[in-house]
N, C-alpha and C positions, 0 to 999 in steps of 0.2 A: 495246231488249227491250222486248214488251208485258205486262206483269200483269196477267192478266185477273182480277178477282175477283166470280165465281159464287156467285148464294146458294143455288143448288140444283144438286142433282148428275142425272144422265142429260143435260144440257146441251152438257155438257166436247165433244164428240166433234165439234158440228154449229157451237159455236161458234170453236173453232179453225177448223178446216178453215174460215171464214167469213174470220174475221178472217185467218188469215195468207195468204189468196187475196189480201188488197187489199195487204196486206204481206210483197209475197214475200220482202225483200231480211233480215226483221227475226223474230228467237223470237218466237216468244207461247210461255206461258206460263198457261195456266188451271189455279185454285187454287177448291175450294169450298171448306164449311166441314169439309170432313172433312181437304179433303189442306194446308192453308191452316196454314203453320208461324212461331213469330215472329221466324223468318231472315228470310221475306219479307217480310216490318215491316221490317227494317232496312233494302230496299232502296234504293237510293233515285236507280242509273243504267237508269233505265227510267221506260218510259210506262206509266202505269196507268189502265184501264180498270175503271169499275162496271155491273154489269150487272144489280137488284134485279126477279128475275121473285115478281110475285102474281098471284094467283090467279084477277083481271079485267085482270093484262098485266102491264108490262112496264118498266124505267123507267133509261137506258144514257148514263153519265154518262164522258166523257170529255172535257180540259183545262178543268173545270171545267167542265161545256156535260151539259144533262139534255133527253135528248130520251126521251120517253113512249109510250107504246103503249098504247090500251083496245078492249083482247078483246071483237066480236061474237061472240058465242059462235053466236048464231041464222043468223049468214051462213056457217059455219067449216062442216068437216066433221062428221060423223054422229058420228062416234069422237070422244068428250068432249077423253082427251089427247092425241089424233091432230093434233086441230084445232084444240087451244092452241100441241104447236109447230110448226106449218109459220105458222101464225099469226105469232112468233113469228120464224120466220129469214125469211118473208116483212119483216116489220118491221125487224128484224135489218141486211137485206140494204141495203134501201133508207138506212138510217144508214149506213151503212157506203159509201156511193154518195155523202151530203151531204157526207161529213167527205173525202174521197178526191178526189172531183171526176173516178170511173173507174164505168167497169162491168164486170161479167163474162159473155161466154160461153153461158156457162152458168148465169147468176141466179143462184143462192140454193139451188142441187142441190146436195146433196153429198157423196151416193153413188157407188159404184163406175159403176153399173149406171141410166144414163138412158135409155135401151130401154125401159127397162122399163112406165113408163105405157103408153108408147106400144102395147108387145104387150100390157099386159090391156086397153086400148081397146078398141083392135081385135078383141079374141072379146069383148067385151061390144054389137059392134057399132056404136061411136061409130066417125062422120067424120070423114075426114079434117081437114078446113076446124077444127072441135071438137078436135079433137086438138092440131095445129096453135096455139089460140088462148086454150088449159089450157094449154100448151109456156111464154106467150109471158106471161099474164094473172098465170097464178097460181104461175109459180116464176121470171113476167123472165130467161127462154130468150131467147137472141138467134132471131126468123126463121130463120139461117141452119144452126144446132145441132137446131131443133124441124124443120124438113124432114127432116133429115140421119138424126133420128132415129128419125122415120115412113116412112121411106125402108131403115130398117136393120131398124125391128120389121116389115115387112113381108115382109123378101126372108128373115127364119133361121122366118119362120113355117112359110114355103112349103117349109125345108129340112129343117124336121121333120117335115112328114108324112111321117107311116111310120116315123115312129122308136118304139120300145114303150118306154116307160117306162120298166113297169113290168118290165118279164122284160128288158130289154137293160142292158147298160154297159160302158161303155167301161174302160180301164184305160191307165193312167198308168207310162213308170219309169223315173226315174230316175238321173240319173248324175252325182254331182257334184265331176268336176274337171273341169277347167281348165289350156290354156294357162297361164295367167295370171289373176289381178282383173284385171275389168277397171278405172277409179278408180268409175263412178259405180252399180256391179254392190253390193244386197246378198243374190238367192242363195245358194240351198246351195251353194257350188264351192271345192274347197281344192285346190290347186298339183300337177298332174298329174303332176311329179320330187320332189314330200316322198312320194305317194303309191304309186307307181307298185312297190313287193313286195307294199301290199294289195291291191291292182284284184282279182287271182284272185282272192281271198279274200268281196274286194265280190260281183264276179257269184256265187259260192256261193251268196251269201246271197240275192242278186234269184233266183236258180233254186229257194230253199225255201219264198220268200215264193209265186213262183210255182207249184209245188209246192198249196197253198195253197188258192187264190186257185178254180186249174184246178178241183178236185175240186168246190170247195163253190158253183164258178157252172157244176159240166156240162150245168146244167135252162138255162144260162139264155140269151139270144144276145151274143158280141161283136159290141157294134157297130166302133168304133173303136178301134185303137194310136196311142198318141204315146209315143216315147220324146224327153223334154229331159234338164235338167241346167242351172248346167255342161254343158258341152261331151261328146255321144257319141261325135265322133268323135277323144277323148282315147282312147278305146280301143283298142288295137292289130289286124291282121283278125281272129289266131288270136280272142282275145278277143268282138272282137263278134261272125263266124260263132261262137260255143260259144252267149252268148247268146241268137242271132236262133233256130237248131237247137229248143232249147229251148225256147223258145215256141213256135214253128210246130212243135213236136212235142205238147207238153202242152195248145193250146187250140183250140176249135174255128173257124178262121178265115172258115165259109163267108158267114159273113154279116157279114163286115168292110166298111165300106166303105171307107175311108181308114182307112192303115199310112204314118205321118209319123213321120221320123225329123230332129230338131232338128239337123244336122248341123252348126253354126252358124258357127266361128272355123276360116277361112281356111289358118290354117294348123295345122290339125289334118291336113288333110282331104285324104284320097289316090287316085289311079286304083284300087290292090288296097281297101282301106275298104271307096269304092263302089260297086266291084264284090260285094265282102259284103250289101250294102243292099240292092241289087239283087239280085242274083241269090233271094234271099231274100222277094224282093216287097215290100219299099220302096215303095212310089204317092207320096208326094210329103216331100221335103226341104226345109230350108233354105238359102241361104246367106250369113253378115247380117255386111254388110260395119258398121253402124248411121252409117259416113259415107264418102265417097272421097275425104277432102282428107287427103290425109298427115299434117299435123302435127299432128290432129285427132287421127287416129291415134296417131300418140307419145305427147301427153297422158295422153289415156288409158287406157292400156294397152295396149293391142289390139294386139299383134306383127304380123302379118298387113302386107302393104304391098297395098296397092289392084292393082298387077300382079297378086300373087299371089288375090285374091280374083276377081280375072278368071282367072283362069287354071282359081282352081279352081267356077267353073263353068262354063267352057270341060268341063273335066270330065266334070263332072256331063251336060252334056249328052253328051258326046262312051259319058259307058256307059251312055245310053239315056232320060234319067231325064224324059218330061214334066210334069215337077209342079213346083217347084222355086220355092221363097217365099226375099223377103230382107226383111228387117230391118235399120229407118233408122228414127234419133233424131235429133230438131228441138230446139233450143236446150242441145245440145253447146258446153264453152267455148271460148269467141271464132268463134262460127259468125257470119258470118253470112250475108242474104238469099242474096249472093252465089255465096255457097256451097254454101248447098240445091238455087242451081237447078246448080253446074256437075257435086251427087253427085247430083241427079234427070240429069240428063242422060245421062251415062257410066252412069247404070240404066235408061233405058229403052232406052240402046240394044242393053243386052244383053235388056231384053224377057224379066222373071219374068212366070210366070202369077199372081205373087199376091205383094203388096207390104204390109208391113206396116208401117206408120207410128206411128214412138210417140215423146211430149211430154215430156220427160227432168222426173223425175222425182228428185226432192234424199231418198232415204232414208235415213234414222235409220242404217241401217247399216253404211250405201256408205262407204267412203274423204272421195270427195267428201265428204260432210257431216262428215265429221270436221276436211278440211280446212277449208271454208268456219268453223267453230269455230277453228281455231287459228289463221285471219287474219280476224280478226271487226273488228285498227282498220281495217280494209281493206275489213269487207266490202261497205261499198258500192259502191265502182269494181271485185271481183269479181264480187258479181254482176246487176251487169251486161254480163258476159263469157257470162252465161246464156242469152240470150237468143232465146224464142220470139215469134213475131210471127202476126197476122197472115194476114199475104204468106207469110210460110213455111210455114204452115196450104194457104194455095192454091198456093204449089207446087208442094208438094207431091202434092196432091188436083188438078191438073191432067196436074202429069206420068204419076197412073196414070189417069188419064182416057185420055191422048195413046197405055197399052197395052192402051187398052180392058179397065179392069179398074172394076169398079162395089164401091161400100163396102157389106161386107156385116155387119161384125158390129164393136164399139164398148165399151170398154170405160176410166176414168179410176180414178185412183190423189189419194193425196194429197201435196197439196206438187207438182203440176206447173205444169213453164213456161207461164208466159202461164196458167192456168186449159183448157186446151185439153184435150187425151182421142186417146184410141192408137188406130185402124180400119184395121181390118185390109181392103182392098180385093185384088177376088182377076177374076178371068174367069170368064162365067160355065164353069157343069160343073168347076169349079176349087176352092169355097168348103174351107174348113177347118171339117169337122162338128167336130171336136173342140173347137177353137177357142168354136164357140156356144154345143156344149150345157156346157162349165165353165165361163161367163159365163151361160146361161138356168139354168142348176143343179136341171135338169128328172130327170134319172139320174144312176141311180151312178156315181162315178166308182170306182175301186179305184188307187189308189197303191203304189207300191213303192221301197223304195231311201232311201235318209238324208236327211232334213230332207221329205222328202213326205206330205199330205195325206191321206186318205181320203175322199171327202160317200158318206152310202149317202142316198139321198134316199126314201120314202114317202110311202105311196099317197093321204093326208092335205099334203104337200103337205112336213113333216115333216122339217129332214135335222139329220143327226147326225153330227160327225166323229174321225174318232181318225190323231193322229200320230206318222210313225220321228223315232226321237233325230235330231236335226241331222249331229253331230260322229261320220266315216268311223268310226270307230275302236270311238265307244259301239253305234253299228251294227250292225258284225260282232259281238260282244263279245255282244251283248244283243235277238239273231238272235231265239231264239226269246219271247221278250219282246213284238220287235215284232207276230211271229203269234200270241199270244195276244192280244191288240189289236187284231188285225182279226179274229178271231177275239167278241168281245164284241162288235164291229159288224157287223159280218155276218152272223152266224150268227142262223138263226132264232128 
């Protein structure tokens, strides 16, 4: 365990993120004077790091060795506080590189949207070479990742042309049920077998939320609709039909550019359900294997076999879907580079229109994280089984290129395997608009269902949020309160 004592607040996130990136197999706890306790003083089974932030610099101490930084504010950003933090992050990154003998592909960047800088600089008229150098010199980002950020920012700007941010909005509908909960998952999901008797009530509540939003936003243009989860296809065909009939009956779909349903788990997909989706105008679906290695599927708790995944994909083609996404996760337990190549070979044979490649992120609420905590004595060996490398990322990128797919959106998460990223690849004309809108936070997104979060974007760029309760029974029982929360957020 690494215990970090920090003498100032508001730096905890960046410190924790960077240190965890360099020490992926370690628990990292960052304490400030406000969070420090007598109990932590007594802990002896940990490595202590002390970071003393001063007005004109900082001192980093580990294993009895001091590293110092003198802040030159004249060379920093125009905003003093931002400039200090950026300078400190560069210092901390360089110290950790020296101590560990390694560097990170994304340098000292800790936010979820590394493309945001390129996007902003393009809007300001900055040239490509200057943008690349900014990533490399100011944030130590590798040339490959800097190029990727720039390419995606350019593609996103082009795709968002013509989208009315102020008068338009997008809709998210969450179905929080799954056949089983995967080992790595931290999303709001509940086993469908235990909640089958409450699904009708849940759909009733979704329709209540839809009624309010449809009336409130009747003068605004609906741009995209995304039904996610969980696994939306855990609903029975008649339940899907009732939900989609209500949706299409209440909202004007004449301006909708994309209607996605994340079918997801192959063990929940049937031809009848796919025909319901297709009949209601769904034009983009996901069939998500995560891996094509059966042993890994068994370990992570996805009950569908590789053959079921391929059969579900074939059914979607048979029904008529011509825009299918497949999700993959790199860094799953025990997977080697050869396994990733095998997965890519099976996926490229299917030829989906888009591919979303995730780097495994160990979420605090996931069973995988609890599993690691419970097996702390063997943590070094077990973490070694969670491998994501430059080579596995290259294998995935090469597979996408072989399919004629190009990267169009990117985001990062905490605790990602190998400190890499999640990338969406797609064919020209098949890019996921909703994925870009949710990442760039430029348009209001109204979210319905248990555990969903609505975001209202104001003309000045300010963003306000409201969330629904996560637990299904609470959502059903407090649906009027959920609607009231939306009224406070969305009402003029």
